[in-house]
MARSELO-99109 format. One record per residue (C-alpha): residue in one letter; x, y, z. Coordinates in pm, whole numbers, plus 50000, padded with zeros to 5 digits. Layout:
MARSELO-99109
AXYZ;...
END
This chain:
MARSELO-99109
R499814999549997;G502715023750098;C504375022149758;C501775013549500;H498205031949703;V496185003649607;Q495104973949799;L497394944249729;R497364908149842;P500224894249999;D500634869049737;T500354893349456;C503454916649521;R505374897649764;A508624918749643;C506914948749707;L505964938150071;A509284929250138;D510594962450022;P508014991350066;H510335013549853;L510924985349566;C508074998749332;Q508895036649376;M512545031049311;A512105010649017;F509105038148875;T511355064348943;A514385048248736;V511805041448453;Q510605076848518;G514555087248482;A515505069548200;L512325079847988;A513325113848031;Q516965111347941;I515545095347635;Q513215125647579;Q515605148447604;A518315131247359;S515765126547128;A515135166047142;R518785176147098;Y519185151346792;Q515785172646652;D517245203646769;T520525193546605;F519315184246259;S516055210446246;S515505227445923;S515305255346132;N519695252446161;N520185262345836;V523635287045709;V521225302645460;P519795335445616;H516065346845571;M517155371545292;E515065399745242;W514085397344887;E512495360745018;Q510455380045293;V509175399945011;L508605370644767;Q507255352145093;A504845380845173;A503915381044795;L502775345844729;G500915342745123;L503275313945169;S505485306545496;K508875304445457;D509145265345416;Q507025266945179;M508305292244969;R512105276644976;F510435242744906;M509065258744565;L512145277344493;A514415244644534;L511575228344293;F512095254144051;S515875252744071;S515865216344018;L514665223143646;L518115242643558;V519895213343758;G518265185343578;A518965206043261;G522565208643397;I523685171443393;R523305170542992;M526925192442983;F528615162043143;K529605128242986;S531915114943222;P530295090343445;T532125099843770;V531255133843734;R528005129943659;H527525112143957;M529145139644152;Y527105163743997;A523845143844089;L524825142044422;I526185178844544;T523235197044368;G521025172344545;V522065176744894;L522025217044821;L518585213644681;T517445198944966;Y519535218145222;Y517965253445108;P514675246045241;F515475219345520;G518705226445628;S520445202245863;G517305187945824;V519095169945526;F521295147845781;H518305126045845;A519035105545527;L522255098345667;P521415068245959;P518765050545721;A521015050945407;I524275043945603;I523215011345755;T521074999545440;Y524485005545238;L526684986845505;A523794957245494;M524134952845095;V528294953545190;V528274930745453;A525204907745412;P523534907445062;K521564884245131;K519764900045451;A520144938445255;G516364939945220;V515344932245540;V517804952345699;A516414983345478;W513044977545584;W513834977245967;A516225007345953;S514245027745729;F510775025245771;P510975028546161;Y513475059246106;L510505073145870;I507375066546170;Y509665081946422;L510425113446218;H506465113546165;V505935115446501;V508115141546660;N507565164846381;A503085157346370;S504135159146003;G500615155945867;M499345185246084;S502535202046051;W501895203445654;T498405214545753;L499885245745889;G502395252245640;Q505285237845803;M507445216645649;D510575198145709;F512975165745592;T509685138745677;G508465142445324;C511865139145174;E512475106245415;M509535092445257;V511125087744885;L514125079845073;V512425050545216;L511025041144872;K514725045244726;L516655024244985;V514084997045018;S514314992744630;I518014988844626;A518334965944892;V515344943144791;S517184941744435;T520514934044575;Q518874906444833;D517184891444529;Y520194886344306;H521964871644642;S519144847444782;K517164837344531;K517604813444218;K516704830343889;E513914807043816;E512254821044101;L512144858444025;T509424873843843;P510684891143471;F510834922943653;Q512824912243953;A515224896043719;T515914926243512;H516604948343805;A518304926944026;I521634942244136;A524694917344112;Q527384944844228;V526974965044502;P527345004244423;N530515022044553;P529625044244793;L529325074044531;E526855058944332;F524795049444631;F524715084244766;S524535095244404;Y521075075344368;V519785086744712;F520155126044637;S519785126044310;L519755162044146;G517085171544421;N514625140744351;L514225137844715;L511945169744728;A508985158044525;G509845122644392;P509155100344221;Y511465069644316;F512985052444047;E515165019344015;F518805020844083;R519194998943743;N517845024243548;Y519415055543723;K522715040943673;E521865031043321;F521305069143258;I524295082443449;E526465061343236;S524425068442917;R523685031142840;G520715010642749;V518025034542573;W520185065042667;D523155050842471;P524255079542241;R525545053341983;A522335031141963;E520585028341647;K518065052741786;P519215076642041;A517275092742326;P515315123942175;S515435159442252;V513915167542571;V512495204442462;L508685196442357;P508215170842658;S509855193342889;L507725222242790;W504495203042796;C505455192043154;L505885225443259;G503025240143149;E500695214743325;A502805223143631;F501445257543610;L497985251043527;F497655232743817;M499505256144000;G496925285443883;L493925265543960;Y495045255044286;L495675292944408;K492575301344254;M490465278744458;V491805267644794;P490835301044939;I487005284944900;F487505248844887;N490025239445159;V490065213845468;G488595242245676;T485375240145416;F484435210645611;T483485227445946;Q482185261745828;P478465265845885;W477395272245524;F478735240445426;L477025221845761;K473585237445684;S473845229645273;P471535204445116;A473355168845133;L473605166944738;K475465204044736;R477455189045057;A478605160044870;V479495182744530;I481665206544766;I483455176744909;F484225164144563;V485295198844507;T487575206144755;G489075169744706;M489605176444332;T491855210044450;N493545195244702;Q494575168344383;Y496065201344217;K498655207244506;Y500205172144454;C499895177444058;F502045209944076;S505045195844257;W504975161144088;K504865179043736;L507795199543852;S510075174443938;E508805154043620;T510085186243467;S513355184343569;M513535145843531;T512505153943196;L515215180343115;A518105158143277;G516595131743010;L515875102443272;D512195104443226;F512835090342869;D511495052442876;R511595037342545;W510785039142145;D507565024442115;L507934995741822;K504694996841653;T504475036441602;G507975045541602;K507315074941873;A509375081242175;V507585076342521;W508335094442814;G506905087243159;R509515068143333;C509815095343619;C505825102943558;N503515105943931;V500515114243752;R498165116443487;W495545138843626;F493325139043259;H493695099643249;L492285099443621;Q489405118543533;C488205091043288;T489445060643509;D486165040243540;S487635015343820;A489225019244154;T491524992244007;L493045014943745;V493465047243982;P497145039044082;T497725039943703;A497155074743717;W497735087544089;N500925085444248;I502155063843974;C505175052044125;T504315048644477;G501745021944344;N504355005744134;F506545002944452;L503824989344663;R503004966144416;R506754953544355;Y508154954244700;V504594946644909;Y501894933344741;E503344906744487;R505774894244788;L503404890045070;A501294861844927;P502614826444961;K504704808144709;G502264798344441;R499354815444526;K498204848144414;P497914879644580;G494304882544767;F492144906644966;L494214900645273;E497774910245069;L495514939144899;L494464954445237;M498004950345392;T499624968945115;Q497314997945158;M498024997945538;T501604997845465;S500815028645251;A498625045645526;V501855040245780;W504185053845536;H502105087145516;G501795088045877;L500025075846204;Y497135097046130;A493795082346144;G492705099345830;Y495175082045649;M493975050045783;L490485054945708;F491635062145341;F493705034245269;A491545010645426;G488585021245268;S490565020244940;A491334983744963;V487164979145031;W486904998444731;I489084982744517;Y487304947344610;F483654961544514;S485384973344168;K485894937544086;L482164928444199;V480674955143958;H482794943643693;K482064904343743;A478384915143767;E478904938543404;M480164903843256;K477184884043383;F474554908343330;M474924936843091;P478174926442862;G477074949542594;M475914978642770;A479084979942988;K481084991942676;T479035021142609;L480095055542663;P477225068242882;W477825032543138;H481825044443152;V480595083843195;V478425071143512;K481075050143640;A483965075043594;V481755101743812;W481605076044057;T484875063044076;N486385100244090;F483335112644322;V484235080344591;L488025089744537;N487575125644641;Y485025115544942;M487495086545080;A490305115845065;S488755141945281;A490185119845562;F493345121645382;M492895155745436;V491335160245759;L493555135845939;E492035137146266;L489305107746331;K486465128446445;G486615153846180;S487145128045900;L483995106446021;D481975139546057;V482645143045670;Y481955112145588;A478855114445800;S477745148645620;I476265127345318;A475405098545550;Y478045076145473;I476155067145125;P479435055344933;F480195030745207;I476965020345236;I476935012144867;M480094993944836;F479584971645155;A475874961545063;G477064955244692;V479984931044893;L477234916545064;V474654906544792;A477174898844512;P477994862344650;F474564857444593;M473964873844275;L476774865744118;G476614827644225;G479044800444187;K482394803444314;K483204836344545;P485564860044315;K489134861044417;L489964892944521;T492724903344305;T493634935944148;K495234942443795;T498814943743828;E499294962443513;
END
């Protein structure tokens, strides 16, 4: 009683009764240890904070910041993105692979340091551990990369409260760390594939991208920082990056058909970026996350609220489209975005670094096709390194693997309830889309191919995407559920009802819960 302040039976706490101060001493010791850990973490964060930056906040920056209505973090991030265009074009001046690696590494570090200061050093702990694993234990390199990079990313999400900070206009290195995780896991797992599996056990993609020889430190860190690519992504494979730097493969100038000019694709991509920036700046004052709590929204009819949710979600898309298209422009100017020559048409195919095809997204009529138009490269990573590897040998991935993949994506984004709701809901959404397709083939195969039906499905797909993405914007559990409830959870009711009724309507064997892999 004296140490725990609760009624205890003698047989449940004999050590406590033998020494009345034991529990208090243990509790004090644990408290002290936790306090020391917290202080060490605070010092660590202060040391590698974005505020620790040798580049002073200059007067012209303050003027530009005030004119654009952006925070210092946002303004510097935007300037770094625009500067990456010149950096991307600049690598074309060099032919030596060593010089190109050095250029990509140095410019990448500088571009990332400008907005995030000492925060750039957060890249080193997981990167160094991953590289050492590739050198010392290549057969386990992928496992080490997952355990080194993912927990560190979660740590940064927690200590920086990343989701809420971004909503308030505060930015830190956590977003860059998200891109870094994809790079580290992909290069390490590709190394592990070569050293731990037989060639016949690999998929065609895995066999093509397996890494036999561990890159030297310059090549590795060039890939990590690559021309400022950490700012907004996207992830790309080391095998492709190395061929680009060394001017091999599709980039070989001695090839029968060398890589085409980057001018027109770059201008097109840059034009898209400016379009999305203009749309976002025009619409975000009205349609933003705060809209969902405004009295006029809450008093609106259900149909109007549904339209507002849809438009607000679309406005939020423009922000990502701007960043992704600007980053894609940088990679296009460098030449890395070039993919291949089309054998049938003879035309150049670009898009290796394309992360969004927004206009294609608006025409998408199934949830299974959304990853081919939105956050494309991250979707490729999740399919290649999570979804396809979760299923037991000899069995195709199913709903459980899909759900685990989506939840991996949720944790990768952060530990907020809104992310969990969105990605868990997306797994059900994809399942429902599979059932709809099966029903189409059974009951209305002719109508399924008509334009009016395609339009109906496209409107449904985009509405559900933006409806569920409201939780991605709000982040908090109660606020997210409030938005869902504002139209009585109708999309979820339709989907769950379809899931329950489908086995009786479709009959026969329950459809496999698989998604398209291409």
